[in-house]
N, C-alpha and C positions, 0 to 999 in steps of 0.2 A: 867486208873483206875477211873479217875474223871468222864468220860462219863458213865461208868458202874454204878457208885454210883448215878448219876443223873437219869439214866434209872430206877434203883431200887426204888428211891424215887418217881418218877412219877407213877410207877406201884402200889406202896403201897398206894399212894394218890387216884388213880383211884379205887382201890379195896375198900378203906375206903368209898369213895363217893358212890359206888354201894351198899355197905352194909348199909350205912345211908339211901339211897333211899329205899331199901327193907324194912327197919325198919319203915320208915315213911308210906310207902304204906300199909304195913300189919296193922298198927295202924289205918290208915284212912279207910281201908276196913271194919275193925271191927266196927269203929265208924259210918260209913254211913249205914251199915246194922242195927245197933242198932237204929239210928235215924229213919230209915224206919219202923222198928217194932214199934217204939213209935209213928209213924205217925207225926213226927216233920218235916214237909215239908220245913219250913224255913231253917233249918240246912242242910237238904238234898240238897236244891237248892244252898246254899252257896258252897257246895262241888262239884257241877255239872259242867261239862265242858261247858264254856260260849258260845261256838258256837251253842249249841242246842237252845239258846234263840233267834237266828235269825229265827228259824222255829216256835218255840212256846214261846211266851213271858212268863216271870216268873210268872205273875199273873195267866195266863191261865193254866200253868203247875201245879201250886199250887191248883187252883180250881178243875182241873181234878183229881189230886191225892186225894184230900180230899173229893170230892163229886161224882165222877163217879159211884162208886159202891153203895154208899148210895142213890143216885138218882134213881137207879134201884131196890132199896129195898133189897140190899145185904150188909150184915155186914161182914167185914173181920177181922180175928183174926190171927196174926202171932204166930206160935208155936215156942217155944224155942227148937231148935234141934242143935246138934253139927255142926258148920259151915263147918268143914273139909276143911278149906281154903287152896287152892294150888295156889301159885303165880308162874308165869313164871319169867324167868330172866328179868331184865330191859334191854330193847333194845334201844340203842342210834341210832338215825337216823340223817340225815343231818340237819333237822330243828325241831326235837322233840325227846323226850324219851317216851317210852311206856312200860307198864307192864300189863299183863292180869291176873285177878284173877278169880278162879272158886270156888263156894261155894254152900252149900246145903241150901235150904229154904223150909219151910212147912207152909202152910196157910190153915185155915178153912174158908170156905165161908158159911154163913147162909142166906138162901133165905126166903123172905116173900112170894114170888110167886114160888111155887114148880115146875111150868111148865118150868122154866129156868134151873132146874137141869139137865134134859135130854139133853138140848142143850149143856150145859157145859161139861157133861161127854162124849159126842160124838165128841167134838172138839179136833183136834190134836194140841198140844202145845209144839212142840219140845221135850226138855228133861224133860218136866213136866208130871207127872202122875196124873190123876184125878180119885178119888174113892169116891163113894157115901158112907157116913157114918151115914146117918139118913134120915128121910123123907124130911127134908129141909136143909141138910148140905152135903157139899163135902169137901174133903181134896185135896189140890193141893200141890204136893211134887216133888221137882226136883232140878236140877242143874241150877244155875244162873251164869252169867258172868258180871264182871265190868272191864272196860278198864281204866287204869290210864294213864293220858296224861300230859306231861309237855312240853309246847311250848310257843311261843310268846303270844298266846291268854290267857294263864294262868299266865302270868308275872313270869315265872320260878318256879311256884309252881305246886304241883300235884292236878289235878282235875279229876273227874270221870264221866263215861258214861256207861249206860247199854250196853252190847254187846251180847245180846241174838239174836237168829235168827229173832224174831219178830221185832227187832229194826234195821235190816239190811238196809232197804230202807231209813230210817231217817239218819242213820249213814253215808250212802253213799253220802248224800247231804251236810254233814258238815265236814267230815274228808278228809284229803288229800289222794291221791292215795297211797302215801308212808306209811301213818299211817294205812290205810285199809289193805294193803299187809302185813305189819308187824303184825297187830293184827290177821289176818287170820293164818299166820305162827305160832304165839304164841298159838292160840287156838288149832291148829292141834297138837302142842307139848304137850299141857295140856291133850288132849284126849288120847295121847299115854301113859301118866303116870298112 
């Protein structure tokens, strides 16, 4: 009887921990998306998985995010759309825990140079649809993915990394094979939902 009681207590503690992680991740996902829309790159970088900075230093990432489009004469405006956030279950691995989130995003790009519009509308961008909405504007609308990771690099806290197809090569350089395999499995599960 005593062993059964201990097992039940352990199971309920594990369930409570998983629920707590899911609540934290959901809140963080909504927060990081809001910071992105506000173009508050300092806050986004604070929430980013630290291993990415081995490939791209923080200052470079911030400069790229803030100036890449502006430097090409493109103004970006995030539209407020329902996130329709879907989270995978938290998956515990040998050396990490991961959770994948899928959400909707819509952004209008306004071009100073109209010649770039044709190039953008013809480029394939995974789950993102591009439509011309004016002589110098396009709307990019689609599904985005963020991977939540808790491991030794994050000091036991949740940190986040874009997990779209365009980021696959970068992610392969910084994530363990175990995390990559789990994230692929979680992404396939979210596609099925």
